[in-house]
C-alpha positions in Angstrom: -0.1 -0.1 0.1 3.0 2.3 1.0 6.4 1.5 0.0 9.9 3.3 0.2 12.6 2.7 -1.9 16.0 4.3 -1.2 14.3 7.1 0.2 16.1 10.3 1.9 14.8 13.3 3.0 16.5 16.0 4.7 16.4 20.0 5.9 18.8 22.7 4.9 21.2 20.3 2.7 21.3 17.6 5.3 19.8 14.1 5.6 17.1 13.1 8.5 16.3 10.0 7.1 18.5 8.3 4.5 18.3 5.2 2.4 15.1 3.9 3.7 13.7 0.8 2.2 10.1 -0.3 3.7 6.7 -1.4 2.7 3.7 -1.2 4.8 1.5 -4.1 3.6 -2.1 -4.3 3.6 -3.4 -5.3 7.0 0.0 -4.9 8.9 0.7 -3.5 12.2 3.8 -1.3 12.9 5.4 0.7 15.7 7.8 3.1 14.6 10.3 4.6 17.3 13.2 6.8 18.3 14.7 9.5 20.2 12.9 13.0 19.7 13.8 14.5 16.3 15.0 11.3 14.8 12.2 11.7 12.0 9.1 9.7 13.2 6.7 12.9 12.1 8.8 13.4 8.9 8.6 9.6 7.6 4.7 9.9 8.6 4.3 12.9 6.2 6.4 11.0 3.6 3.8 8.4 3.8 1.0 10.7 2.9 3.1 13.2 0.3 2.7 16.3 2.9 6.4 15.9 2.1 8.3 14.6 -0.8 11.5 12.5 -0.7 14.8 14.2 -1.8 15.9 11.0 -3.3 14.6 7.5 -4.0 10.7 6.6 -4.6 8.0 6.3 -2.3 4.9 4.5 -3.6 1.3 5.5 -2.4 -1.7 3.2 -3.3 0.6 2.3 -6.7 1.3 5.7 -7.7 4.7 7.1 -7.3 4.5 10.5 -5.1 6.6 12.8 -7.1 4.7 12.0 -10.0 1.1 12.6 -8.3 -1.0 15.4 -9.3 -2.7 17.4 -6.5 -5.9 15.7 -7.1 -4.3 12.1 -6.9 -2.8 13.2 -3.8 -6.1 14.1 -2.5 -7.9 11.0 -3.8 -5.0 8.8 -2.0 -5.3 10.6 1.2 -8.8 9.7 1.5 -7.8 6.2 1.7 -5.1 7.1 4.7 -6.2 8.7 8.1 -4.2 10.4 10.1 -4.0 11.1 13.8 -1.8 14.2 14.4 0.1 14.5 17.8 -1.2 17.8 18.3 -4.9 17.0 17.0 -6.7 20.3 15.9 -10.1 21.0 16.3 -12.4 24.1 15.2 -13.6 25.0 18.4 -17.0 26.8 17.1 -18.4 23.5 15.5 -19.6 20.6 18.0 -17.4 17.6 18.2 -19.7 15.5 15.8 -19.3 18.0 13.0 -15.5 18.3 13.8 -15.1 14.7 12.8 -17.6 14.7 9.8 -15.1 17.5 8.7 -13.3 15.4 6.2 -16.7 14.1 4.5 -18.1 17.9 4.5 -14.7 18.9 2.7 -14.8 16.2 0.0 -18.6 16.8 -0.6 -20.1 14.0 1.2 -22.3 13.4 4.0 -22.3 10.9 6.9 -25.6 8.8 7.5 -26.8 10.0 11.2 -26.9 5.8 11.9 -23.0 5.5 11.0 -21.9 8.5 12.9 -23.6 7.6 16.1 -22.3 4.1 15.7 -18.6 5.9 15.4 -19.5 8.0 17.8 -20.2 4.8 20.3 -17.2 3.1 19.1 -14.9 5.7 20.4 -17.2 6.0 23.5 -18.1 9.7 22.8 -22.0 9.5 21.7 -22.9 11.4 25.1 -20.4 14.4 23.7 -21.5 14.6 20.3 -22.6 18.0 20.6 -20.0 19.6 23.0 -17.2 21.6 21.9 -13.7 20.9 21.6 -12.5 23.2 24.3 -14.8 21.1 26.9 -12.8 17.6 25.8 -10.3 16.1 28.1 -6.8 15.0 26.6 -8.3 11.3 26.0 -11.6 12.6 24.4 -9.6 14.9 22.0 -7.5 11.9 20.9 -10.6 9.7 20.5 -12.1 12.5 18.7 -9.1 12.7 16.4 -9.1 9.0 15.6 -13.1 9.0 14.6 -12.0 11.9 12.1 -9.1 9.7 10.7 -11.6 6.9 10.1 -14.5 8.6 9.1 -13.9 8.2 5.3 -13.1 4.7 5.8 -9.4 4.6 5.0 -7.2 1.7 4.3 -4.5 3.0 6.3 -4.2 4.4 9.7 -1.4 6.5 10.6 -0.8 7.8 14.5 1.6 10.4 15.3 2.6 9.8 19.3 -1.6 9.6 19.6 -1.1 8.7 23.6 2.1 11.2 24.5 -0.2 13.1 26.9 -2.5 10.8 28.3 -2.7 8.7 31.4 -1.6 5.0 30.7 -5.6 3.7 31.1 -6.6 6.0 28.5 -3.3 5.3 26.5 -4.7 1.5 26.4 -8.1 2.3 25.5 -7.0 4.1 22.3 -4.7 1.2 21.6 -7.4 -0.9 21.7 -9.3 1.0 19.2 -6.3 0.9 17.0 -6.0 -2.6 17.4 -9.6 -3.3 16.8 -8.8 -1.5 13.4 -6.3 -3.4 12.5 -8.4 -6.8 13.2 -10.8 -5.3 10.6 -8.0 -5.4 7.7 -6.7 -1.6 8.4 -2.8 -1.0 8.1 -1.5 0.6 11.1 1.5 2.7 12.0 2.3 4.1 15.2 5.0 6.6 15.9 5.7 6.6 19.8 8.7 6.5 22.2 6.5 4.3 24.8 7.8 1.3 25.1 5.6 -0.3 27.6 2.8 0.7 24.8 4.8 -1.4 22.4 4.9 -4.2 25.0 1.4 -4.2 25.9 0.3 -4.6 22.1 2.6 -6.9 20.9 1.3 -9.5 23.5 -2.0 -9.1 21.8 -1.4 -8.4 17.7 1.2 -9.2 15.6 2.8 -5.9 15.4 6.5 -5.0 13.6 8.5 -2.6 15.3 10.7 -0.4 13.5 13.6 1.8 15.2 15.2 5.0 13.6 18.8 5.0 14.1 21.5 6.5 12.4 19.2 8.0 10.0 17.8 4.6 9.0 14.8 2.5 9.7 15.7 -0.9 11.0 13.6 -3.8 12.1 14.0 -4.1 16.1 14.9 -6.9 17.8 12.8 -8.7 20.2 14.6 -6.8 23.4 12.4 -3.8 23.7 
């Protein structure tokens, strides 16, 4: 679904990531770890063509990223749901309208029943008409996940989704992401939380990738 072949990317003339070779297969579950500033967020942005490689080739849904038109990128992004580390909402819109915003932008509408089911799934049905400033950190992250999956994407990318959450809420969000994977979605979570990774590996066939020396390596069994 997303493949990297000899990909390098950097800022101001120096490489942050170099010679990346990786394939995110349909239905796979990956964690991406590494120290702050190693390039985890940059890697995710390359996955949905927010950034384009300086060299090498990124293939997104069978298309080469550097050859994709603006419309091609927009269409591909409908198949990729992104949960950002700093989830932004429109504070003047209630939660349910924030969640359906990707549909609104693309000229589509959510069926009321489908929206209710999604809100129930993330545990936010009672807060459907609340406004973002009224939500806790965990509720905001679950709303961000609901917004990421409202278009029915094939791939879910999550950038430090539990970074500001307590352990119980982190597990709740992880459970939702594992459920998506069991439904056949490809999931990639960038995180520095080794306890979260260990918890997931006991329940799902997850591969752990580590950024080290500008390259992505498959981590060993010891985490």
